[in-house]
C-alpha positions in Angstrom: 15.4 30.7 -35.8 11.5 31.4 -34.5 11.2 27.6 -34.7 14.4 27.3 -32.5 13.2 29.5 -30.0 9.6 27.9 -30.0 11.1 24.5 -29.3 13.4 25.8 -26.4 10.4 27.3 -24.5 8.2 24.3 -25.3 7.0 22.2 -22.3 8.1 18.6 -22.2 5.9 15.6 -23.2 3.3 14.8 -20.4 4.8 11.4 -19.7 8.4 12.8 -19.8 7.3 15.5 -17.2 5.5 13.0 -15.0 8.5 10.8 -14.6 10.9 13.9 -13.8 8.5 15.0 -11.3 8.0 11.6 -9.9 11.7 11.4 -9.7 12.3 14.5 -8.1 9.4 13.7 -5.3 11.2 10.3 -4.5 14.4 12.0 -3.9 12.5 14.0 -1.0 11.2 10.9 0.8 12.7 9.8 4.1 13.5 6.1 3.2 13.5 3.6 6.4 16.6 2.0 7.5 16.8 -1.8 6.9 16.4 -2.4 10.7 13.3 -0.1 10.7 11.5 -1.7 7.7 12.1 -5.4 9.3 10.9 -4.2 12.6 7.9 -2.7 10.9 7.2 -5.6 8.7 7.3 -8.1 11.5 5.0 -5.7 13.6 2.7 -5.9 10.4 2.7 -9.7 10.0 2.2 -10.4 13.7 -0.9 -8.0 13.7 -2.2 -9.7 10.6 -1.9 -13.1 12.1 -3.5 -12.2 15.6 -6.4 -10.4 13.5 -6.8 -13.4 11.2 -7.0 -15.9 14.1 -9.6 -13.8 15.8 -11.7 -13.4 13.1 -11.5 -17.2 12.4 -12.6 -17.9 16.0 -15.3 -15.5 15.7 -16.4 -16.9 12.6 -16.4 -20.6 13.9 -18.2 -19.5 17.2 -21.2 -17.5 15.1 -21.6 -20.5 12.7 -22.0 -23.0 15.7 -24.4 -20.5 17.2 -26.5 -20.1 14.1 -26.4 -24.1 13.9 -27.8 -24.3 17.3 -30.4 -21.8 16.5 -31.8 -23.1 13.3 -31.8 -26.6 14.8 -28.9 -28.2 12.7 -26.6 -29.0 15.7 
């Protein structure tokens, strides 16, 4: 009988507890609607594209500048 009470009070395995707590936290999350997720994804893609283009142009300009400075151009 003492073993039954001890096992009833025993905490669950750490991995099981982790997954239970994770699921509980995910239920609290306010998930975006499909439209909101789509709109935010498009915004991120546009910002990444514009930033990549700007860095590409700057890289090209600096490369040309350094070629000019060291006399390879």
